[in-house]
C-alpha positions as YAML, in Angstrom:
chain: A
units: angstrom
residues:
- id: 1
  name: MET
  ca: [83.94, 97.21, 106.92]
- id: 2
  name: ILE
  ca: [86.28, 94.40, 105.08]
- id: 3
  name: LYS
  ca: [84.99, 91.22, 106.52]
- id: 4
  name: LYS
  ca: [87.56, 89.77, 108.67]
- id: 5
  name: ASN
  ca: [88.45, 86.18, 108.41]
- id: 6
  name: ASP
  ca: [87.15, 83.61, 110.58]
- id: 7
  name: VAL
  ca: [89.95, 81.74, 111.11]
- id: 8
  name: ASN
  ca: [91.87, 81.62, 114.74]
- id: 9
  name: LYS
  ca: [94.98, 80.21, 114.99]
- id: 10
  name: GLU
  ca: [94.00, 76.07, 114.67]
- id: 11
  name: GLY
  ca: [92.50, 77.04, 111.89]
- id: 12
  name: LEU
  ca: [94.94, 78.82, 109.96]
- id: 13
  name: LEU
  ca: [97.16, 75.73, 111.07]
- id: 14
  name: ASP
  ca: [95.09, 72.83, 109.78]
- id: 15
  name: ILE
  ca: [94.40, 75.30, 106.44]
- id: 16
  name: LEU
  ca: [98.47, 74.41, 106.27]
- id: 17
  name: ASP
  ca: [98.50, 71.12, 106.61]
- id: 18
  name: LYS
  ca: [96.05, 70.70, 103.97]
- id: 19
  name: LYS
  ca: [97.81, 73.57, 101.69]
- id: 20
  name: ILE
  ca: [100.72, 75.81, 100.49]
- id: 21
  name: LEU
  ca: [99.90, 79.63, 101.07]
- id: 22
  name: ILE
  ca: [101.53, 81.90, 99.38]
- id: 23
  name: SER
  ca: [102.95, 85.51, 100.59]
- id: 24
  name: ASP
  ca: [104.08, 88.24, 98.90]
- id: 25
  name: GLY
  ca: [106.71, 89.38, 97.02]
- id: 26
  name: ALA
  ca: [109.10, 92.72, 97.93]
- id: 27
  name: THR
  ca: [107.77, 96.13, 99.01]
- id: 28
  name: GLY
  ca: [111.34, 97.74, 99.78]
- id: 29
  name: THR
  ca: [112.39, 97.08, 96.67]
- id: 30
  name: THR
  ca: [109.64, 97.49, 94.60]
- id: 31
  name: LEU
  ca: [109.57, 101.12, 96.35]
- id: 32
  name: PHE
  ca: [113.28, 101.68, 94.85]
- id: 33
  name: ALA
  ca: [112.86, 100.29, 91.49]
- id: 34
  name: ALA
  ca: [110.15, 102.69, 91.19]
- id: 35
  name: GLY
  ca: [112.74, 105.71, 92.24]
- id: 36
  name: ILE
  ca: [111.37, 105.55, 95.91]
- id: 37
  name: THR
  ca: [114.06, 105.81, 98.51]
- id: 38
  name: ALA
  ca: [112.62, 107.25, 101.77]
- id: 39
  name: TYR
  ca: [112.67, 104.73, 104.46]
- id: 40
  name: PRO
  ca: [109.96, 102.54, 103.26]
- id: 41
  name: ASP
  ca: [108.04, 102.47, 106.99]
- id: 42
  name: SER
  ca: [108.00, 106.12, 107.26]
- id: 43
  name: LEU
  ca: [105.55, 106.51, 104.03]
- id: 44
  name: ASN
  ca: [103.21, 104.73, 106.70]
- id: 45
  name: THR
  ca: [102.63, 107.96, 108.04]
- id: 46
  name: ASP
  ca: [100.84, 110.04, 105.72]
- id: 47
  name: GLU
  ca: [97.70, 109.51, 103.01]
- id: 48
  name: GLN
  ca: [99.95, 110.40, 99.57]
- id: 49
  name: ASN
  ca: [102.47, 108.34, 100.62]
- id: 50
  name: ILE
  ca: [99.90, 105.46, 101.79]
- id: 51
  name: GLN
  ca: [98.38, 104.79, 98.92]
- id: 52
  name: LYS
  ca: [102.27, 103.51, 96.80]
- id: 53
  name: ILE
  ca: [102.27, 101.24, 99.88]
- id: 54
  name: ILE
  ca: [98.31, 99.84, 99.50]
- id: 55
  name: ASP
  ca: [99.19, 99.74, 95.39]
- id: 56
  name: ILE
  ca: [102.17, 96.96, 96.06]
- id: 57
  name: HIS
  ca: [99.77, 94.96, 98.27]
- id: 58
  name: LEU
  ca: [96.89, 95.32, 95.49]
- id: 59
  name: SER
  ca: [99.59, 94.30, 92.76]
- id: 60
  name: PHE
  ca: [100.76, 91.05, 94.92]
- id: 61
  name: LEU
  ca: [96.69, 90.12, 95.36]
- id: 62
  name: LYS
  ca: [96.18, 89.99, 92.02]
- id: 63
  name: ALA
  ca: [98.64, 88.06, 91.43]
- id: 64
  name: GLY
  ca: [97.60, 85.07, 93.69]
- id: 65
  name: SER
  ca: [99.02, 86.05, 97.30]
- id: 66
  name: ASP
  ca: [97.02, 84.90, 100.10]
- id: 67
  name: ILE
  ca: [99.06, 86.53, 102.71]
- id: 68
  name: ILE
  ca: [100.17, 90.07, 102.82]
- id: 69
  name: GLN
  ca: [102.57, 91.08, 104.96]
- id: 70
  name: THR
  ca: [102.72, 94.74, 106.27]
- id: 71
  name: ASN
  ca: [104.54, 97.53, 105.76]
- id: 72
  name: THR
  ca: [106.43, 97.36, 108.84]
- id: 73
  name: LEU
  ca: [109.05, 95.27, 109.08]
- id: 74
  name: GLY
  ca: [111.28, 98.41, 110.56]
- id: 75
  name: SER
  ca: [109.39, 99.48, 112.99]
- id: 76
  name: THR
  ca: [110.09, 98.73, 116.24]
- id: 77
  name: PRO
  ca: [110.88, 101.57, 119.08]
- id: 78
  name: VAL
  ca: [114.70, 100.63, 118.33]
- id: 79
  name: LYS
  ca: [114.90, 100.77, 114.77]
- id: 80
  name: LEU
  ca: [112.05, 104.17, 115.30]
- id: 81
  name: GLU
  ca: [114.12, 106.35, 117.07]
- id: 82
  name: SER
  ca: [117.55, 105.24, 115.58]
- id: 83
  name: LEU
  ca: [116.25, 106.72, 112.48]
- id: 84
  name: GLY
  ca: [114.23, 109.67, 114.20]
- id: 85
  name: LEU
  ca: [110.88, 108.10, 113.72]
- id: 86
  name: ALA
  ca: [110.29, 107.17, 117.74]
- id: 87
  name: GLU
  ca: [106.83, 109.58, 118.06]
- id: 88
  name: GLU
  ca: [105.03, 107.52, 115.06]
- id: 89
  name: ILE
  ca: [105.32, 104.24, 115.98]
- id: 90
  name: LYS
  ca: [101.47, 104.18, 116.34]
- id: 91
  name: LYS
  ca: [100.95, 105.64, 113.37]
- id: 92
  name: ILE
  ca: [103.18, 103.74, 111.10]
- id: 93
  name: ASN
  ca: [101.99, 100.30, 112.67]
- id: 94
  name: ARG
  ca: [98.68, 101.00, 112.79]
- id: 95
  name: ASN
  ca: [98.31, 102.64, 109.27]
- id: 96
  name: ALA
  ca: [100.22, 99.21, 108.07]
- id: 97
  name: VAL
  ca: [97.73, 96.88, 109.37]
- id: 98
  name: LYS
  ca: [95.24, 99.80, 107.11]
- id: 99
  name: ALA
  ca: [96.72, 99.61, 104.48]
- id: 100
  name: VAL
  ca: [96.19, 95.99, 104.14]
- id: 101
  name: ARG
  ca: [92.96, 96.15, 104.35]
- id: 102
  name: GLU
  ca: [92.01, 98.41, 101.66]
- id: 103
  name: ALA
  ca: [94.00, 96.24, 99.59]
- id: 104
  name: ILE
  ca: [91.67, 93.41, 100.36]
- id: 105
  name: GLY
  ca: [88.76, 95.86, 99.76]
- id: 106
  name: LYS
  ca: [89.87, 96.58, 96.87]
- id: 107
  name: TYR
  ca: [91.26, 93.62, 95.19]
- id: 108
  name: ARG
  ca: [87.80, 91.85, 96.45]
- id: 109
  name: SER
  ca: [85.69, 95.08, 95.02]
- id: 110
  name: GLU
  ca: [87.59, 94.49, 91.81]
- id: 111
  name: SER
  ca: [87.95, 90.80, 91.58]
- id: 112
  name: GLY
  ca: [84.63, 89.13, 93.11]
- id: 113
  name: HIS
  ca: [87.10, 86.53, 94.52]
- id: 114
  name: SER
  ca: [86.07, 85.75, 98.40]
- id: 115
  name: ARG
  ca: [89.03, 83.56, 99.45]
- id: 116
  name: PRO
  ca: [90.60, 83.77, 102.20]
- id: 117
  name: LEU
  ca: [93.25, 86.28, 102.92]
- id: 118
  name: PHE
  ca: [96.04, 86.62, 105.80]
- id: 119
  name: ILE
  ca: [97.26, 90.10, 107.11]
- id: 120
  name: ALA
  ca: [100.40, 89.43, 108.81]
- id: 121
  name: GLY
  ca: [101.72, 91.95, 111.22]
- id: 122
  name: ASP
  ca: [105.47, 91.92, 109.97]
- id: 123
  name: ILE
  ca: [108.61, 92.55, 112.03]
- id: 124
  name: GLY
  ca: [112.42, 92.69, 111.47]
- id: 125
  name: PRO
  ca: [115.31, 92.80, 112.35]
- id: 126
  name: LEU
  ca: [116.06, 95.90, 115.57]
- id: 127
  name: GLY
  ca: [119.08, 97.03, 113.45]
- id: 128
  name: LYS
  ca: [121.37, 96.94, 117.08]
- id: 129
  name: LEU
  ca: [122.95, 93.44, 117.52]
- id: 130
  name: LEU
  ca: [122.55, 91.73, 121.16]
- id: 131
  name: GLU
  ca: [124.92, 91.29, 123.89]
- id: 132
  name: PRO
  ca: [127.71, 90.52, 123.90]
- id: 133
  name: VAL
  ca: [128.01, 91.91, 119.87]
- id: 134
  name: GLY
  ca: [125.72, 94.56, 120.23]
- id: 135
  name: PRO
  ca: [125.08, 97.54, 123.27]
- id: 136
  name: ILE
  ca: [120.79, 95.39, 123.16]
- id: 137
  name: LYS
  ca: [120.08, 93.58, 126.37]
- id: 138
  name: TYR
  ca: [117.98, 90.45, 125.33]
- id: 139
  name: ASP
  ca: [115.17, 91.96, 127.97]
- id: 140
  name: GLU
  ca: [115.25, 95.09, 126.18]
- id: 141
  name: ALA
  ca: [114.57, 93.16, 123.07]
- id: 142
  name: VAL
  ca: [111.75, 91.65, 123.71]
- id: 143
  name: ASP
  ca: [110.36, 94.44, 125.00]
- id: 144
  name: SER
  ca: [110.93, 96.55, 122.26]
- id: 145
  name: PHE
  ca: [109.59, 93.83, 119.95]
- id: 146
  name: LEU
  ca: [106.62, 92.91, 122.61]
- id: 147
  name: LYS
  ca: [105.57, 96.91, 122.37]
- id: 148
  name: GLN
  ca: [105.51, 96.50, 118.02]
- id: 149
  name: ALA
  ca: [103.68, 92.96, 118.83]
- id: 150
  name: GLU
  ca: [100.95, 94.55, 120.55]
- id: 151
  name: LEU
  ca: [100.26, 97.63, 118.31]
- id: 152
  name: LEU
  ca: [99.81, 94.97, 115.10]
- id: 153
  name: ILE
  ca: [97.98, 92.31, 116.99]
- id: 154
  name: GLY
  ca: [95.69, 95.30, 118.37]
- id: 155
  name: GLU
  ca: [94.52, 95.60, 114.75]
- id: 156
  name: ASN
  ca: [94.05, 92.40, 114.78]
- id: 157
  name: VAL
  ca: [96.40, 90.76, 112.39]
- id: 158
  name: ASP
  ca: [95.77, 87.21, 111.74]
- id: 159
  name: LEU
  ca: [99.39, 86.24, 112.14]
- id: 160
  name: LEU
  ca: [102.50, 87.70, 112.91]
- id: 161
  name: THR
  ca: [105.93, 87.36, 110.52]
- id: 162
  name: ILE
  ca: [109.13, 87.75, 112.21]
- id: 163
  name: GLU
  ca: [111.50, 88.00, 109.53]
- id: 164
  name: THR
  ca: [115.07, 88.97, 108.64]
- id: 165
  name: ILE
  ca: [116.64, 87.79, 111.40]
- id: 166
  name: ILE
  ca: [120.45, 86.87, 111.64]
- id: 167
  name: ASP
  ca: [120.99, 85.85, 115.49]
- id: 168
  name: LEU
  ca: [118.63, 83.26, 117.26]
- id: 169
  name: ASN
  ca: [118.68, 85.07, 120.49]
- id: 170
  name: GLU
  ca: [116.96, 87.95, 118.58]
- id: 171
  name: ALA
  ca: [114.81, 85.76, 117.53]
- id: 172
  name: LEU
  ca: [113.91, 83.97, 120.08]
- id: 173
  name: ALA
  ca: [113.37, 87.82, 121.68]
- id: 174
  name: ALA
  ca: [110.98, 88.34, 119.39]
- id: 175
  name: VAL
  ca: [109.12, 85.37, 120.09]
- id: 176
  name: GLU
  ca: [108.80, 86.08, 123.43]
- id: 177
  name: ALA
  ca: [107.18, 89.28, 123.10]
- id: 178
  name: ALA
  ca: [105.10, 87.91, 120.56]
- id: 179
  name: ARG
  ca: [103.65, 85.54, 123.31]
- id: 180
  name: LYS
  ca: [103.55, 87.53, 125.97]
- id: 181
  name: VAL
  ca: [101.12, 90.22, 124.16]
- id: 182
  name: SER
  ca: [98.96, 86.47, 122.78]
- id: 183
  name: GLN
  ca: [99.23, 83.08, 123.37]
- id: 184
  name: ASP
  ca: [96.75, 82.71, 120.02]
- id: 185
  name: ILE
  ca: [98.19, 84.64, 117.31]
- id: 186
  name: PRO
  ca: [99.73, 82.07, 115.14]
- id: 187
  name: ILE
  ca: [103.68, 82.93, 115.00]
- id: 188
  name: ALA
  ca: [106.04, 82.39, 112.14]
- id: 189
  name: CYS
  ca: [109.60, 83.04, 112.40]
- id: 190
  name: THR
  ca: [112.32, 83.14, 109.44]
- id: 191
  name: LEU
  ca: [115.83, 84.01, 109.94]
- id: 192
  name: SER
  ca: [118.49, 84.90, 106.88]
- id: 193
  name: PHE
  ca: [120.60, 82.44, 106.55]
- id: 194
  name: GLY
  ca: [124.13, 82.08, 104.38]
- id: 195
  name: GLU
  ca: [124.65, 79.14, 101.51]
- id: 196
  name: ASN
  ca: [126.20, 77.58, 103.49]
- id: 197
  name: GLY
  ca: [122.79, 77.09, 105.60]
- id: 198
  name: VAL
  ca: [124.71, 78.97, 108.75]
- id: 199
  name: THR
  ca: [123.37, 83.10, 109.59]
- id: 200
  name: ILE
  ca: [125.94, 85.62, 110.12]
- id: 201
  name: MET
  ca: [125.81, 85.43, 113.48]
- id: 202
  name: GLY
  ca: [127.12, 81.89, 113.27]
- id: 203
  name: ASN
  ca: [123.15, 79.84, 113.78]
- id: 204
  name: LYS
  ca: [123.28, 76.35, 111.69]
- id: 205
  name: ALA
  ca: [119.14, 76.31, 110.03]
- id: 206
  name: GLU
  ca: [119.37, 72.40, 111.12]
- id: 207
  name: ASP
  ca: [119.75, 73.83, 114.88]
- id: 208
  name: VAL
  ca: [117.19, 76.59, 114.50]
- id: 209
  name: VAL
  ca: [113.81, 74.86, 113.41]
- id: 210
  name: ASN
  ca: [113.53, 73.17, 116.83]
- id: 211
  name: ARG
  ca: [114.34, 75.80, 119.11]
- id: 212
  name: LEU
  ca: [112.14, 78.10, 117.64]
- id: 213
  name: ILE
  ca: [109.17, 75.84, 117.76]
- id: 214
  name: ASP
  ca: [110.08, 75.36, 121.76]
- id: 215
  name: ALA
  ca: [109.60, 79.24, 122.37]
- id: 216
  name: GLY
  ca: [106.37, 78.65, 120.52]
- id: 217
  name: SER
  ca: [106.60, 79.18, 116.51]
- id: 218
  name: ASP
  ca: [104.32, 78.23, 114.59]
- id: 219
  name: ILE
  ca: [106.16, 78.14, 111.72]
- id: 220
  name: VAL
  ca: [109.87, 78.61, 110.95]
- id: 221
  name: GLY
  ca: [111.91, 78.95, 108.19]
- id: 222
  name: ALA
  ca: [114.36, 80.93, 106.02]
- id: 223
  name: ASN
  ca: [113.99, 84.94, 103.77]
- id: 224
  name: CYS
  ca: [115.98, 87.03, 102.44]
- id: 225
  name: SER
  ca: [119.62, 86.98, 102.25]
- id: 226
  name: ILE
  ca: [119.96, 84.97, 99.65]
- id: 227
  name: GLY
  ca: [118.48, 83.15, 95.44]
- id: 228
  name: SER
  ca: [116.30, 80.45, 95.19]
- id: 229
  name: GLY
  ca: [118.56, 78.51, 94.54]
- id: 230
  name: SER
  ca: [120.42, 78.59, 97.02]
- id: 231
  name: MET
  ca: [117.91, 77.99, 99.14]
- id: 232
  name: LEU
  ca: [117.18, 74.63, 98.38]
- id: 233
  name: ASN
  ca: [120.03, 73.86, 100.94]
- id: 234
  name: VAL
  ca: [118.52, 75.67, 103.55]
- id: 235
  name: VAL
  ca: [114.70, 74.31, 102.41]
- id: 236
  name: LYS
  ca: [116.71, 70.63, 103.34]
- id: 237
  name: LYS
  ca: [118.27, 71.29, 106.63]
- id: 238
  name: MET
  ca: [115.41, 72.47, 107.79]
- id: 239
  name: ARG
  ca: [113.33, 69.53, 106.65]
- id: 240
  name: GLU
  ca: [115.54, 67.20, 107.85]
- id: 241
  name: ALA
  ca: [116.03, 68.73, 111.85]
- id: 242
  name: ASN
  ca: [112.05, 68.37, 111.53]
- id: 243
  name: PRO
  ca: [109.71, 66.23, 109.70]
- id: 244
  name: GLU
  ca: [106.66, 67.55, 111.00]
- id: 245
  name: ALA
  ca: [106.93, 71.52, 111.47]
- id: 246
  name: LYS
  ca: [105.13, 73.72, 109.54]
- id: 247
  name: LEU
  ca: [107.76, 75.92, 107.27]
- id: 248
  name: ILE
  ca: [108.17, 78.95, 105.27]
- id: 249
  name: PHE
  ca: [110.54, 80.04, 102.81]
- id: 250
  name: GLN
  ca: [110.89, 83.86, 101.32]
- id: 251
  name: PRO
  ca: [114.06, 83.42, 98.85]
- id: 252
  name: ASN
  ca: [115.18, 86.86, 97.33]
- id: 253
  name: ALA
  ca: [114.85, 86.61, 93.22]
- id: 254
  name: GLY
  ca: [118.33, 85.85, 92.89]
- id: 255
  name: LEU
  ca: [121.57, 88.58, 93.85]
- id: 256
  name: PRO
  ca: [121.46, 92.31, 92.92]
- id: 257
  name: ILE
  ca: [122.72, 93.53, 89.74]
- id: 258
  name: LEU
  ca: [122.78, 96.75, 87.57]
- id: 259
  name: VAL
  ca: [121.30, 97.02, 83.99]
- id: 260
  name: GLU
  ca: [121.43, 100.29, 82.90]
- id: 261
  name: SER
  ca: [122.54, 102.01, 86.33]
- id: 262
  name: LYS
  ca: [119.70, 100.44, 87.80]
- id: 263
  name: THR
  ca: [119.45, 98.12, 90.53]
- id: 264
  name: THR
  ca: [117.40, 94.41, 89.20]
- id: 265
  name: TYR
  ca: [118.02, 90.85, 90.25]
- id: 266
  name: ASN
  ca: [119.11, 87.86, 88.15]
- id: 267
  name: GLU
  ca: [116.80, 86.21, 88.85]
- id: 268
  name: THR
  ca: [113.65, 85.56, 86.21]
- id: 269
  name: PRO
  ca: [110.01, 84.84, 87.35]
- id: 270
  name: GLU
  ca: [110.68, 81.22, 85.45]
- id: 271
  name: ILE
  ca: [114.21, 81.08, 87.19]
- id: 272
  name: MET
  ca: [112.87, 81.34, 90.72]
- id: 273
  name: VAL
  ca: [109.48, 78.87, 89.98]
- id: 274
  name: SER
  ca: [111.93, 76.60, 88.47]
- id: 275
  name: ASN
  ca: [114.02, 76.60, 91.78]
- id: 276
  name: ILE
  ca: [110.85, 77.11, 93.57]
- id: 277
  name: LYS
  ca: [109.24, 73.50, 92.03]
- id: 278
  name: LYS
  ca: [112.54, 71.64, 94.14]
- id: 279
  name: PHE
  ca: [111.48, 73.21, 97.27]
- id: 280
  name: LEU
  ca: [107.74, 71.04, 97.15]
- id: 281
  name: PRO
  ca: [108.71, 67.52, 97.83]
- id: 282
  name: TYR
  ca: [109.92, 69.39, 101.51]
- id: 283
  name: ARG
  ca: [106.62, 70.16, 101.97]
- id: 284
  name: PRO
  ca: [106.17, 73.93, 102.53]
- id: 285
  name: SER
  ca: [103.40, 75.03, 104.46]
- id: 286
  name: ILE
  ca: [103.84, 79.11, 102.77]
- id: 287
  name: ILE
  ca: [106.28, 80.21, 99.96]
- id: 288
  name: GLY
  ca: [106.82, 83.76, 99.00]
- id: 289
  name: GLY
  ca: [109.64, 85.82, 98.20]
- id: 290
  name: CYS
  ca: [111.73, 88.59, 98.91]
- id: 291
  name: CYS
  ca: [114.46, 91.37, 97.65]
- id: 292
  name: GLY
  ca: [113.63, 91.14, 93.81]
- id: 293
  name: SER
  ca: [110.35, 89.34, 94.02]
- id: 294
  name: THR
  ca: [107.56, 91.09, 92.16]
- id: 295
  name: PRO
  ca: [104.10, 89.98, 91.62]
- id: 296
  name: GLU
  ca: [105.76, 88.37, 88.15]
- id: 297
  name: HIS
  ca: [107.50, 86.20, 90.62]
- id: 298
  name: ILE
  ca: [104.76, 85.79, 92.68]
- id: 299
  name: ARG
  ca: [102.20, 84.45, 89.93]
- id: 300
  name: GLY
  ca: [104.38, 81.93, 88.99]
- id: 301
  name: ILE
  ca: [105.31, 80.73, 92.45]
- id: 302
  name: VAL
  ca: [100.86, 80.76, 92.99]
- id: 303
  name: LYS
  ca: [100.96, 78.43, 89.62]
- id: 304
  name: ILE
  ca: [103.17, 75.60, 90.78]
- id: 305
  name: ALA
  ca: [101.87, 75.73, 94.55]
- id: 306
  name: ALA
  ca: [98.05, 75.79, 93.00]
- id: 307
  name: ASP
  ca: [99.03, 72.35, 91.02]
- id: 308
  name: TYR
  ca: [100.59, 71.20, 94.24]
- id: 309
  name: ASN
  ca: [97.91, 71.80, 96.30]
- id: 310
  name: SER
  ca: [95.55, 69.69, 93.89]
- id: 311
  name: ARG
  ca: [97.53, 66.68, 93.93]
- id: 312
  name: LEU
  ca: [97.25, 66.69, 97.96]
...
């Protein structure tokens, strides 16, 4: 049995006051690059496919990630129902947490490392917009997020990551739902912004920070949508909005491009690391990668974060 971290909410937040933690990189695009086109979360339903997820988690642990996010970005009831997977919600979410635990167990066994590692229960967008733009009522959104949060928290994840949200109201619904389930679980919430620091729904980076913190999110930030070079603008805006907030940033590895008929991303590990170095003066608490980010990208980020941490 894998020993759970003896770190509560205050303990994790205290760690983040003292050092940057590194989360993982992309699951979906890693699967796609390997020729696996199935809906990523559906792979959690059987042993053969979930091994692919375990292997991805293990690759990021070996690269130095401190936080591994469960393969549940699209596993709310609303999202799964749209894909005909509503009946599998318990299996998908519970197996996803077990997959991270198995990867951590393998990593510890193979490496001998005992450093703290954290399981983040990952919650993504519903796939349908909230009223008045879309069909989902705010209370329906809260209920859907709540059902997934109950499953993930019930499996004893160390924190929740609510990510890839383009509407502040949807993010607030997700945070509200998580807080209804637990007042103690640490919550990180990230929206996806354009290069101008504004989401598709018109939410400005500098405006969402305190709204999310007031709603109950412990860590706020940005992920996906743009590469690390473009995300620096968002980093600056969020830090200026709140000098003391704990911030998380997980940019894409640039933009998708076609190379020999295969989709890849145009930020090499060296480019991404060079860009993320520019985040460090703004004191992020967690850094990771989103679409296109590989273990090589994360390995480079780990190195610059370790250098930064050693000087704190």
